[in-house]
C-alpha positions as CSV (number, residue, x, y, z in Angstrom):
1,M,0.0,0.0,0.0
2,S,1.4,3.4,-1.0
3,A,1.8,5.9,1.8
4,P,1.6,9.7,1.6
5,K,4.6,11.8,2.4
6,P,5.1,12.6,6.1
7,E,3.9,16.2,5.6
8,I,0.7,15.1,4.0
9,L,0.1,12.5,6.7
10,A,0.8,15.1,9.3
11,A,-1.7,17.5,7.7
12,F,-4.3,14.7,7.7
13,E,-3.8,13.9,11.3
14,A,-3.8,17.6,12.3
15,A,-7.2,18.3,10.6
16,K,-10.5,18.0,12.4
17,G,-12.3,14.9,11.6
18,F,-13.1,11.3,12.6
19,M,-11.2,9.0,10.1
20,P,-8.6,6.8,11.7
21,V,-5.1,6.6,10.1
22,D,-5.4,3.1,8.8
23,E,-8.7,3.9,7.0
24,G,-7.1,7.1,5.7
25,L,-4.2,5.1,4.3
26,A,-6.6,2.7,2.6
27,L,-8.5,5.6,1.1
28,Y,-5.2,7.2,-0.1
29,A,-4.2,3.9,-1.8
30,A,-7.6,3.7,-3.5
31,A,-7.4,7.3,-4.7
32,L,-3.9,6.7,-6.2
33,E,-5.2,3.6,-8.0
34,A,-8.3,5.4,-9.3
35,G,-6.2,8.3,-10.3
36,R,-4.6,6.2,-13.0
37,L,-7.8,6.5,-14.9
38,G,-7.1,10.3,-15.3
39,L,-10.6,11.2,-14.1
40,P,-11.7,13.4,-11.1
41,L,-11.9,11.9,-7.6
42,L,-15.0,12.9,-5.8
43,E,-15.9,13.0,-2.1
44,V,-19.3,13.3,-0.6
45,G,-19.0,14.8,2.9
46,T,-16.2,17.3,3.3
47,Y,-16.5,18.4,7.0
48,C,-13.2,20.1,7.8
49,G,-11.1,18.4,5.1
50,R,-9.4,15.6,6.9
51,S,-9.9,13.0,4.2
52,T,-9.8,15.7,1.4
53,V,-6.1,16.2,2.1
54,L,-5.4,12.6,1.1
55,L,-7.7,12.7,-2.0
56,A,-6.1,16.0,-3.0
57,D,-2.6,14.7,-2.8
58,A,-3.5,11.6,-4.7
59,A,-5.2,13.8,-7.4
60,R,-2.0,16.0,-7.5
61,Q,0.2,12.9,-8.1
62,S,-2.2,11.6,-10.8
63,G,-2.6,14.9,-12.7
64,T,-6.3,15.1,-11.9
65,V,-8.4,17.0,-9.4
66,A,-10.3,16.2,-6.2
67,L,-13.9,17.3,-5.9
68,T,-15.6,17.5,-2.5
69,V,-19.3,18.1,-1.9
70,D,-20.8,19.5,1.3
71,H,-23.3,22.1,2.4
72,H,-20.9,22.7,5.4
73,R,-23.8,23.0,7.9
74,G,-22.9,19.6,9.5
75,S,-24.7,16.3,9.3
76,E,-27.2,15.1,11.9
77,E,-24.7,13.6,14.3
78,Q,-22.6,16.8,14.3
79,Q,-25.4,19.1,15.5
80,P,-25.5,20.5,19.1
81,G,-26.4,17.9,21.7
82,W,-24.7,15.0,19.8
83,D,-21.5,13.3,20.7
84,Y,-19.8,14.4,17.4
85,H,-20.6,18.1,17.8
86,D,-17.7,20.5,17.9
87,P,-18.7,24.0,19.2
88,E,-15.7,25.5,17.4
89,T,-17.4,24.9,14.1
90,V,-20.4,27.1,14.9
91,D,-20.6,30.5,13.3
92,P,-21.4,32.8,16.2
93,E,-23.1,35.4,13.9
94,V,-25.7,33.0,12.5
95,G,-25.7,30.4,15.2
96,L,-25.3,27.5,12.7
97,M,-22.4,25.2,11.9
98,D,-20.1,26.4,9.2
99,T,-17.1,24.1,8.5
100,L,-16.1,25.8,5.2
101,P,-13.6,28.3,6.8
102,T,-11.9,25.4,8.7
103,F,-11.8,23.3,5.6
104,R,-10.1,26.1,3.6
105,R,-7.5,26.5,6.3
106,T,-6.9,22.7,6.3
107,L,-6.2,22.8,2.5
108,H,-4.0,25.9,2.8
109,R,-1.9,24.4,5.5
110,A,-1.4,21.3,3.5
111,G,-0.5,23.3,0.3
112,L,-3.2,21.6,-1.7
113,E,-5.7,24.4,-2.5
114,D,-4.9,24.2,-6.2
115,H,-5.8,20.5,-6.4
116,V,-9.3,20.7,-5.0
117,I,-12.7,22.0,-6.2
118,A,-15.1,22.6,-3.4
119,L,-18.7,22.2,-4.4
120,V,-20.7,23.9,-1.7
121,G,-24.3,22.6,-1.7
122,R,-26.4,19.6,-1.0
123,S,-25.3,16.4,-2.6
124,P,-28.5,15.4,-4.5
125,Q,-28.7,18.9,-6.0
126,V,-25.1,18.8,-7.2
127,A,-25.4,15.2,-8.4
128,A,-28.4,16.1,-10.5
129,L,-26.3,18.6,-12.4
130,W,-23.3,16.3,-12.8
131,G,-22.7,14.6,-16.2
132,K,-19.2,13.3,-16.4
133,P,-17.5,10.0,-15.3
134,L,-15.5,9.9,-12.1
135,G,-12.5,7.7,-11.2
136,L,-13.5,7.5,-7.6
137,V,-16.6,8.3,-5.5
138,F,-16.1,8.4,-1.7
139,V,-19.4,8.3,0.2
140,D,-19.0,9.8,3.6
141,G,-21.9,12.2,4.0
142,G,-25.0,12.1,6.2
143,H,-25.7,8.8,8.0
144,T,-29.5,8.6,7.7
145,D,-31.0,6.3,5.2
146,E,-32.4,9.3,3.3
147,H,-29.0,11.0,2.9
148,A,-26.8,7.9,2.4
149,T,-29.3,6.5,-0.2
150,A,-29.4,9.8,-2.0
151,D,-25.6,10.0,-2.1
152,Y,-25.4,6.5,-3.5
153,E,-28.1,7.0,-6.1
154,G,-26.8,10.4,-7.1
155,W,-23.1,9.6,-7.5
156,A,-22.5,5.8,-8.0
157,P,-23.8,5.9,-11.6
158,H,-21.0,8.3,-12.4
159,V,-18.2,5.9,-11.4
160,A,-16.4,4.9,-14.6
161,E,-15.7,1.4,-15.6
162,D,-12.8,0.1,-13.4
163,G,-13.3,3.1,-11.2
164,L,-13.8,2.8,-7.4
165,L,-16.7,3.3,-5.0
166,V,-15.5,3.8,-1.4
167,V,-18.0,3.7,1.4
168,H,-17.1,4.9,4.9
169,D,-18.6,3.9,8.3
170,V,-19.8,0.5,7.3
171,F,-20.8,-1.3,10.5
172,P,-22.4,-4.7,10.0
173,E,-23.2,-5.1,13.7
174,P,-25.9,-2.6,14.9
175,E,-24.4,-2.2,18.3
176,D,-21.2,-0.8,16.7
177,E,-23.0,1.9,14.8
178,F,-23.7,5.4,16.2
179,T,-26.4,6.6,13.9
180,G,-27.9,3.5,12.3
181,Q,-26.7,1.4,9.5
182,A,-27.4,3.4,6.4
183,P,-23.8,3.2,5.0
184,Y,-23.9,-0.6,5.6
185,R,-27.1,-0.8,3.6
186,V,-25.7,1.3,0.8
187,Y,-22.6,-1.0,0.7
188,L,-24.9,-4.1,0.5
189,R,-27.0,-2.4,-2.2
190,A,-23.8,-1.7,-4.3
191,L,-22.7,-5.4,-4.1
192,E,-26.2,-6.6,-4.9
193,S,-26.5,-4.4,-7.9
194,G,-23.9,-6.5,-9.7
195,A,-22.1,-3.4,-10.8
196,F,-19.5,-3.4,-8.0
197,T,-17.0,-6.0,-6.7
198,E,-15.4,-5.6,-3.3
199,I,-11.6,-5.3,-3.4
200,S,-10.6,-4.2,0.1
201,V,-11.8,-3.9,3.7
202,T,-10.0,-1.7,6.3
203,G,-11.9,-1.0,9.5
204,S,-15.2,0.6,8.5
205,L,-13.9,1.5,5.0
206,R,-15.0,-0.6,2.0
207,V,-13.5,-0.2,-1.5
208,L,-15.4,-1.6,-4.5
209,R,-14.5,-1.6,-8.1
210,R,-17.0,-1.0,-10.9
211,T,-17.1,-4.1,-13.0
212,G,-20.5,-3.9,-14.6
213,A,-23.6,-1.9,-15.3
214,G,-27.0,-2.1,-13.6
215,I,-26.8,0.4,-10.8
């Protein structure tokens, strides 16, 4: 498995976020592999840019670009009163979460701003306007069935042949999951579609290759 340079790994570890290092390294390896297709790498669920650092560096090495989609108001489990809420992400003027400034600082510190296009909006709305193939789609947005399903339905059809679909927070056992099992159900749906074949498992991260049609 290819590893990022120490400064990239340090930027990843310093960024706000929840992805463990081993899963980050697996995502990085998948992004490098997908980058060989010469197509953009897309992430659904930016938060503060922790995983974006890895996708951006892989895109830089591959001569392509990383796209990241988020409305930057936080998903359900990141709102006040939930265990994953960070008060520092709240905009005091409007009283709502706004992770966009932190995300931009993350990219600036990593020196990767030129390799990322931030799509600020809701995933289904952006997906409805998208019309080009993607080398990789990383699904890591909202964890309700509504949002995870919309992310899958909106973006999985754009994964190119031999491209990769990566799903985060896949927990087969209900007691291990903090907000339900929507990512797990999306992962199963992708396998059952016949369009994707699993190629790696690292913690809660699943990497699948597009090997057929029928999504």
